[in-house]
C-alpha positions in Angstrom: 12.6 109.8 22.6 11.1 106.3 23.1 8.0 105.3 21.1 5.1 103.4 22.6 2.2 101.6 21.0 -1.2 101.6 22.7 -4.7 100.6 21.8 -7.1 103.5 22.2 -10.9 103.3 21.7 -12.0 105.2 18.6 -14.4 107.4 20.5 -11.4 108.7 22.6 -9.4 109.4 19.4 -12.4 111.2 17.9 -12.7 113.4 21.0 -9.0 114.2 21.0 -9.2 115.0 17.3 -11.5 117.9 18.1 -8.6 119.5 20.0 -5.7 118.8 17.7 -4.5 121.0 14.8 -3.7 124.6 14.0 -5.3 127.1 16.3 -6.3 124.3 18.8 -4.9 123.2 22.1 -2.6 120.5 20.8 -0.3 120.3 17.8 -0.5 116.6 17.4 -1.9 113.4 18.9 1.5 112.7 20.5 1.4 116.2 22.1 -2.0 115.5 23.5 -1.1 112.1 24.9 2.2 113.4 26.5 0.3 116.3 28.1 -2.4 114.0 29.4 0.1 111.6 30.9 2.1 114.5 32.5 -1.1 115.9 34.1 -2.1 112.5 35.3 1.3 111.9 36.9 1.2 115.4 38.6 -2.2 114.6 40.0 -1.0 111.2 41.3 2.0 112.9 42.9 -0.4 115.3 44.7 -2.5 112.4 46.0 0.6 110.6 47.2 1.7 113.7 49.1 -1.6 114.1 50.8 -1.6 110.4 51.7 1.9 110.7 53.2 3.3 108.3 50.6 5.7 110.9 49.1 8.1 113.4 50.7 7.7 117.0 49.4 10.7 118.4 47.6 12.5 121.1 49.5 
């Protein structure tokens, strides 16, 4: 799996940290970032479909 390097403001990392760990929503920071990206892409796909910029899969 490719690795990427990004700059993230500390306050966002602090907020994410509250949701990472045992018995929390995400297992790791990587897991949280991947999940957020996937959800954002799904939302963008829905917007594109509504705007007629994307054909729906049959």
